C-alpha positions as CSV (number, residue, x, y, z in Angstrom):
1,M,-40.0,111.6,25.7
2,S,-36.7,112.9,26.8
3,P,-36.0,113.7,30.4
4,K,-35.7,117.4,29.6
5,A,-39.0,117.4,27.8
6,L,-40.6,115.6,30.7
7,E,-39.2,118.1,33.2
8,E,-40.6,121.0,31.2
9,L,-44.1,119.2,31.0
10,R,-44.0,118.8,34.8
11,L,-43.1,122.5,35.3
12,H,-46.0,123.7,33.0
13,A,-48.4,121.3,34.9
14,Q,-47.2,122.7,38.2
15,Q,-47.7,126.3,36.9
16,G,-51.4,125.4,36.2
17,D,-51.4,124.7,32.4
18,D,-54.4,122.5,32.0
19,K,-53.2,120.9,28.8
20,A,-49.9,120.0,30.5
21,Q,-51.7,118.7,33.4
22,Y,-53.7,116.4,31.2
23,D,-50.7,115.3,29.0
24,L,-48.8,114.4,32.2
25,G,-51.7,112.6,33.6
26,K,-51.9,110.4,30.3
27,L,-48.3,109.5,30.8
28,L,-48.8,108.5,34.2
29,I,-51.8,106.3,33.3
30,E,-50.1,104.6,30.5
31,G,-46.8,104.3,32.0
32,R,-45.0,106.0,29.2
33,A,-41.6,107.8,30.0
34,V,-42.5,107.6,33.7
35,A,-43.6,104.8,36.1
36,P,-47.5,104.4,36.2
37,N,-49.1,106.2,39.0
38,Y,-52.9,106.4,39.0
39,E,-53.2,108.5,42.1
40,E,-51.0,111.4,40.8
41,A,-52.7,111.0,37.2
42,L,-56.1,111.5,38.8
43,G,-54.9,114.5,40.7
44,L,-53.8,116.0,37.5
45,F,-56.8,115.2,35.7
46,N,-59.0,116.8,38.5
47,R,-57.1,120.0,38.3
48,S,-57.2,120.0,34.5
49,A,-60.9,119.2,34.5
50,A,-61.7,122.0,36.9
51,K,-60.3,124.3,34.3
52,G,-62.8,122.9,31.8
53,N,-60.4,120.5,29.9
54,A,-62.7,118.1,28.1
55,S,-60.2,115.5,27.6
56,A,-59.3,115.5,31.4
57,Q,-63.0,115.3,32.2
58,Y,-63.3,112.3,29.9
59,Q,-60.4,110.6,31.7
60,L,-62.1,111.1,35.0
61,G,-65.2,109.6,33.7
62,L,-63.3,106.6,32.4
63,A,-61.6,106.2,35.7
64,H,-64.7,106.0,37.5
65,Y,-66.4,103.7,34.9
66,L,-63.6,101.3,35.0
67,G,-62.8,101.6,38.7
68,R,-59.2,102.5,37.8
69,G,-57.5,104.3,40.6
70,V,-60.8,105.0,42.3
71,A,-63.8,102.9,43.4
72,Q,-66.0,102.0,40.4
73,D,-68.9,104.6,40.4
74,L,-71.1,104.7,37.3
75,T,-73.0,107.8,38.5
76,R,-69.7,109.9,38.8
77,A,-68.5,108.3,35.4
78,R,-71.7,109.7,33.8
79,H,-71.3,113.1,35.4
80,W,-67.8,113.5,34.0
81,Y,-68.8,112.1,30.6
82,E,-71.7,114.5,30.3
83,L,-69.4,117.5,31.1
84,A,-67.0,116.4,28.3
85,A,-69.7,115.6,25.9
86,K,-71.2,119.0,26.3
87,Q,-67.9,120.2,24.8
88,G,-68.1,117.8,22.0
89,Q,-65.5,115.2,23.3
90,L,-66.1,112.3,21.0
91,D,-65.0,109.4,23.3
92,A,-67.3,110.8,26.0
93,L,-70.4,110.9,23.5
94,N,-69.6,107.4,22.3
95,D,-69.3,106.2,26.0
96,L,-72.5,107.8,27.1
97,G,-74.2,106.1,24.3
98,V,-72.7,102.7,25.6
99,M,-74.0,103.5,29.1
100,Y,-77.5,104.1,27.7
101,H,-77.4,101.3,25.3
102,N,-76.6,98.7,28.0
103,G,-78.2,100.3,30.9
104,E,-75.1,100.9,32.9
105,G,-75.7,103.3,35.7
106,V,-78.8,104.6,34.0
107,F,-82.1,103.0,32.6
108,K,-81.7,101.5,29.2
109,D,-82.7,104.1,26.7
110,A,-82.1,103.1,23.0
111,A,-83.1,106.6,21.8
112,K,-80.5,108.4,23.8
113,A,-77.9,105.9,22.9
114,L,-78.7,106.5,19.2
115,R,-78.4,110.3,19.7
116,F,-75.0,110.2,21.4
117,Y,-73.7,107.6,18.8
118,K,-74.9,109.7,15.9
119,A,-73.3,112.8,17.3
120,A,-69.8,111.0,17.7
121,A,-70.2,109.1,14.5
122,A,-70.8,112.2,12.4
123,K,-67.5,113.6,13.5
124,G,-65.8,110.3,12.6
125,H,-65.5,108.5,15.8
126,P,-64.9,104.8,14.5
127,G,-66.3,103.2,17.8
128,A,-69.5,105.2,17.6
129,Q,-69.9,104.5,13.9
130,C,-69.6,100.8,14.7
131,N,-72.0,101.1,17.6
132,L,-74.4,103.0,15.4
133,A,-74.2,100.4,12.7
134,I,-75.1,97.6,15.2
135,M,-78.2,99.6,16.3
136,Y,-79.3,99.9,12.8
137,D,-78.8,96.2,12.2
138,N,-80.5,95.1,15.4
139,A,-83.4,97.7,15.0
140,Q,-82.6,99.2,18.4
141,G,-84.1,102.7,18.9
142,V,-84.4,102.9,15.1
143,A,-86.1,100.9,12.2
144,R,-83.9,98.2,11.0
145,D,-81.8,99.4,8.1
146,V,-79.2,97.0,6.9
147,H,-77.8,99.3,4.2
148,E,-77.4,102.2,6.7
149,A,-75.6,99.6,9.1
150,I,-73.3,98.6,6.2
151,R,-72.5,102.3,5.5
152,W,-71.5,103.0,9.1
153,L,-69.6,99.7,9.5
154,T,-67.6,100.6,6.2
155,L,-66.7,103.9,7.5
156,S,-65.6,102.6,10.8
157,A,-63.7,99.5,9.2
158,A,-61.8,102.0,7.0
159,Q,-60.4,103.6,10.2
160,N,-59.2,100.1,11.2
161,H,-61.8,99.5,13.9
162,A,-61.5,95.8,14.7
163,T,-65.1,95.2,15.7
164,A,-66.4,97.0,12.6
165,Q,-64.0,94.9,10.3
166,Y,-65.3,91.7,11.9
167,N,-69.0,92.6,11.6
168,L,-68.6,93.8,8.0
169,A,-66.8,90.6,7.3
170,V,-69.8,88.6,8.5
171,M,-72.1,90.5,6.4
172,Y,-69.9,89.8,3.2
173,E,-69.6,86.0,4.1
174,S,-73.4,85.7,4.4
175,G,-74.3,88.1,1.6
176,E,-76.6,90.1,4.1
177,G,-77.2,93.6,2.6
178,V,-74.2,93.3,0.2
179,P,-73.3,90.9,-2.6
180,K,-71.7,87.8,-1.1
181,D,-67.9,88.1,-1.4
182,L,-65.9,85.4,0.4
183,K,-62.5,87.1,-0.5
184,K,-63.6,90.4,0.8
185,A,-64.9,88.7,4.0
186,A,-61.5,87.0,4.4
187,Q,-59.6,90.3,3.9
188,L,-61.8,91.9,6.6
189,Y,-61.4,89.0,9.0
190,T,-57.7,89.1,8.5
191,A,-57.6,92.8,9.3
192,S,-59.6,92.4,12.4
193,A,-57.7,89.1,13.4
194,K,-54.4,91.0,13.3
195,Q,-55.7,93.3,15.9
196,G,-56.6,90.4,18.1
197,N,-60.3,90.1,17.5
198,V,-60.9,86.6,18.8
199,Q,-64.1,86.0,16.7
200,A,-62.4,87.2,13.6
201,Q,-59.4,84.9,14.3
202,Y,-61.9,82.0,14.7
203,N,-63.9,82.6,11.6
204,L,-60.8,83.1,9.5
205,G,-59.6,79.8,10.9
206,L,-62.9,78.2,9.6
207,M,-62.3,79.8,6.1
208,Y,-58.7,78.3,6.0
209,D,-60.1,75.0,7.2
210,S,-62.8,74.8,4.5
211,G,-61.0,76.7,1.6
212,R,-63.7,79.4,1.5
213,G,-62.6,82.7,0.2
214,V,-58.9,81.5,0.8
215,E,-57.0,78.5,-0.3
216,S,-57.3,75.5,2.1
217,D,-54.7,75.6,4.6
218,P,-55.1,73.4,7.9
219,T,-52.0,74.7,9.4
220,M,-52.9,78.2,9.0
221,A,-56.3,77.3,10.4
222,A,-54.8,75.7,13.5
223,G,-52.6,78.7,14.1
224,L,-55.6,81.0,14.1
225,Y,-57.5,78.7,16.5
226,L,-54.3,78.8,18.7
227,L,-54.7,82.5,18.9
228,G,-58.2,82.3,19.9
229,A,-57.6,79.5,22.4
230,R,-55.0,81.5,24.1
231,Q,-57.7,84.1,24.8
232,G,-59.9,81.6,26.2
233,Y,-62.4,81.4,23.4
234,A,-64.1,78.0,23.8
235,P,-65.0,77.4,20.0
236,A,-61.3,77.9,19.1
237,Q,-60.2,75.7,21.9
238,H,-62.5,73.0,20.5
239,N,-61.4,73.3,16.9
240,L,-57.7,73.2,18.1
241,A,-58.5,70.2,20.0
242,V,-60.0,68.6,16.9
243,A,-56.9,69.4,14.9
244,Y,-54.6,67.8,17.4
245,D,-57.1,64.9,17.8
246,N,-57.1,64.2,14.1
247,G,-53.7,65.6,13.0
248,D,-55.2,68.3,10.8
249,G,-52.4,70.8,10.1
250,V,-50.5,69.8,13.2
251,R,-48.8,66.7,14.5
252,P,-51.4,64.5,16.3
253,N,-51.3,64.9,20.0
254,P,-54.3,63.3,21.9
255,Q,-53.0,64.4,25.3
256,L,-53.1,68.0,24.2
257,A,-56.4,67.5,22.4
258,A,-57.9,66.1,25.7
259,K,-56.5,69.3,27.7
260,L,-58.0,71.6,25.2
261,Y,-61.4,69.7,25.1
262,A,-61.3,70.0,28.9
263,L,-60.8,73.8,28.7
264,A,-63.8,74.2,26.4
265,S,-65.9,71.8,28.3
266,A,-65.5,73.8,31.5
267,Q,-67.1,76.7,29.5
268,G,-70.0,74.6,28.5
269,H,-68.9,73.8,24.9
270,R,-71.2,70.7,24.3
271,G,-69.0,69.4,21.3
272,S,-65.9,69.3,23.5
273,Q,-67.8,67.7,26.3
274,N,-69.0,64.9,23.9
275,N,-65.4,64.5,22.4
276,L,-63.8,64.5,25.9
277,G,-66.4,61.7,26.9
278,L,-65.1,59.7,23.8
279,M,-61.6,60.1,24.9
280,Y,-62.4,58.8,28.3
281,D,-64.4,56.0,26.8
282,N,-61.7,55.0,24.6
283,G,-58.7,55.8,26.8
284,R,-57.3,58.2,24.2
285,G,-55.2,61.0,25.5
286,V,-56.4,60.2,29.1
287,D,-56.7,57.2,31.3
288,Q,-59.8,55.3,30.4
289,N,-62.6,55.9,32.8
290,V,-66.2,54.9,31.7
291,D,-67.6,56.8,34.6
292,H,-66.1,60.0,33.5
293,A,-67.1,59.3,30.0
294,F,-70.7,58.9,31.0
295,E,-70.7,62.0,32.9
296,W,-69.4,64.1,30.0
297,F,-71.9,62.5,27.6
298,F,-74.7,63.2,30.1
299,L,-73.5,67.0,30.4
300,A,-73.2,67.4,26.6
301,R,-76.7,65.7,26.0
302,A,-78.2,68.2,28.5
303,M,-76.7,71.1,26.5
304,G,-78.4,69.6,23.3
305,D,-75.6,67.7,21.6
306,F,-77.2,64.9,19.5
307,N,-73.9,63.0,19.1
308,A,-73.6,62.9,23.0
309,Q,-77.1,61.6,23.2
310,N,-76.4,58.8,20.8
311,N,-73.2,58.0,22.8
312,L,-75.2,58.2,26.1
313,A,-77.6,55.7,24.5
314,L,-74.7,53.3,23.9
315,M,-73.7,53.6,27.5
316,Y,-77.2,52.5,28.6
317,Q,-77.4,49.8,26.0
318,Y,-74.2,48.1,27.2
319,G,-74.0,49.2,30.8
320,R,-70.9,51.3,30.6
321,G,-70.6,53.8,33.4
322,V,-74.3,53.2,34.2
323,D,-76.6,50.3,34.8
324,K,-77.7,48.6,31.6
325,N,-81.1,49.9,30.5
326,V,-82.0,49.1,27.0
327,P,-85.4,50.9,27.1
328,E,-83.6,54.0,27.9
329,A,-81.1,53.3,25.2
330,V,-83.9,52.9,22.6
331,R,-85.5,56.2,23.8
332,L,-82.3,58.2,23.3
333,F,-81.6,56.6,19.9
334,E,-85.2,57.5,18.9
335,L,-84.6,61.1,20.0
336,S,-81.4,61.4,18.0
337,S,-82.8,59.7,15.0
338,A,-85.7,62.2,14.9
339,Q,-82.9,64.8,14.3
340,G,-81.6,62.8,11.3
341,D,-78.5,61.3,13.1
342,A,-77.3,58.5,10.9
343,N,-75.3,56.8,13.7
344,A,-78.3,56.8,15.9
345,L,-80.5,55.4,13.1
346,S,-78.0,52.6,12.6
347,N,-77.8,51.9,16.2
348,L,-81.4,51.8,16.8
349,A,-81.7,49.5,13.7
350,L,-79.1,47.1,15.3
351,V,-81.1,46.9,18.5
352,Y,-84.2,45.6,16.5
353,L,-82.1,43.5,14.2
354,N,-80.6,41.6,17.1
355,G,-83.5,41.7,19.4
356,D,-81.3,43.4,22.1
357,G,-83.6,43.8,25.0
358,V,-86.5,44.3,22.5
359,A,-88.6,42.0,20.4
360,Q,-86.7,41.2,17.2
361,D,-88.1,43.2,14.2
362,K,-86.3,42.9,11.0
363,V,-88.7,45.0,9.0
364,R,-88.3,47.9,11.5
365,A,-84.6,47.3,11.4
366,Y,-84.5,47.4,7.5
367,G,-86.5,50.7,7.4
368,L,-84.1,52.3,9.9
369,F,-81.1,51.1,8.1
370,M,-82.6,52.5,5.0
371,L,-82.9,56.0,6.6
372,A,-79.4,55.7,7.9
373,A,-78.0,55.0,4.4
374,L,-80.0,57.8,2.9
375,R,-78.1,60.1,5.3
376,G,-74.7,58.9,4.4
377,S,-74.1,56.1,6.8
378,Q,-71.9,53.4,5.1
379,R,-72.6,51.0,8.0
380,G,-76.3,51.6,7.4
381,A,-75.8,50.8,3.8
382,T,-73.9,47.6,4.5
383,Y,-76.4,46.3,7.0
384,L,-79.3,47.4,4.6
385,K,-77.9,45.0,2.0
386,G,-77.4,42.1,4.4
387,T,-80.9,42.6,6.0
388,S,-82.4,42.5,2.6
389,Q,-81.5,39.0,2.2
390,E,-83.4,38.0,5.3
391,L,-86.7,39.6,4.2
392,T,-89.3,38.8,1.7
393,A,-90.2,41.2,-1.1
394,L,-93.4,42.0,0.6
395,E,-91.6,42.9,3.9
396,I,-89.1,45.1,2.0
397,K,-92.0,46.8,0.4
398,E,-93.7,47.3,3.8
399,A,-90.5,48.9,5.2
400,E,-90.1,51.2,2.2
401,A,-93.8,52.2,2.7
402,I,-93.2,53.0,6.4
403,T,-90.3,55.4,5.8
404,K,-91.7,57.0,2.7
405,G,-91.7,60.8,2.9
406,W,-90.0,61.1,6.4
407,K,-87.7,64.1,6.8
408,P,-85.9,65.2,9.9
409,P,-86.2,67.0,12.1
410,S,-89.4,65.3,13.0
411,P,-90.5,62.3,14.9
412,L,-89.8,58.8,13.4
413,P,-92.9,57.2,11.7
414,P,-95.0,55.5,14.3
415,R,-94.2,52.0,12.9
416,L,-90.4,52.7,13.7
417,L,-91.0,53.7,17.3
418,T,-91.5,51.8,20.4
419,S,-93.5,52.7,23.5
420,T,-91.2,53.9,26.3
421,S,-91.6,55.0,29.9
422,P,-90.2,58.3,31.3
423,S,-86.5,58.5,31.6
424,P,-85.0,57.2,34.8
425,A,-82.5,59.0,36.9
426,P,-79.0,57.7,36.2
427,S,-77.8,55.1,38.5
428,R,-74.2,53.6,39.1
């Protein structure tokens, strides 16, 4: 805006023109053509709103909702939104829907939220169309209707609404309510990712990693993970760390990988916690520290990571970062094995093959190696072959009978289990 046009706008605002007051307030809020000044902007919005300007009323509601230039006050926000909504102001209708949807300053009321979303969506508001679709998809205030959800998402996505593009992409990727179309999903993720949607950036990265819907491109995947990592998204931080750890699409950098694992770990990402434990255990990218390794494995295992549970068992087995405790190691190996973890099955088999802290049992070991090999463990297959040479045909037949029909996730067959006591508290 030219200085002359700005001067004329100020003059009209001073003369009481409610539209000029609103327009000047918007410039001051956004810092366009003038220095930002919330106090002056709110004064202009108040004068404009008093004359019934719906857009100014909405801006006052938004200021109170966000606590921008005034103390946050959801009751005042709702008051101004309602005044604007009565005049059909679409942003106000949508934001009232959000307040009732989430129970912000009001009791949660899905029916009211639905009504406000419908009113704004019918007039083409892309945010309301997306929010309405979410309610249909999640059966909130209305019977679940995936096709209606897709209809509203499609309308919203066509207006370049990033969240709608992401949600619609998820549906095309999974084939929920629409024919599965990975290329269409990739296109929608791309459109959403370009607008900064972190989940779209991450999911598109996964597609480039796996070559699903697009040509495989680890470098592109790493770049997309980087975008998400910069926004603090833990899954993206983790996958970027894995890329630097393994040199997938980027030059290997274990130090940077460790830093990224640490960032994701601090947000509770269990895979990163386990991998950071491995880096401390092996001294890769960080100074070796088995105590830190144990701590990260312990945290990851508490979050439900079975790889960490297996690694924690190894720490107990060999007394690394914790007092040696083979019964606890066996207990943890059994828990991971019950989930079909091939490494845990092999590790448990080795305990019985070598009689490490337990009675040696080669039949049990053979059965466990067999289960590990069936789940893709090359180590299990190698030991299976070697152990078979130490058993009679009758013993091999016994092991095969023990394992027959077992499928994870389920407890191991009783003959492959050992009696254990409750888990002790960790000691150093």
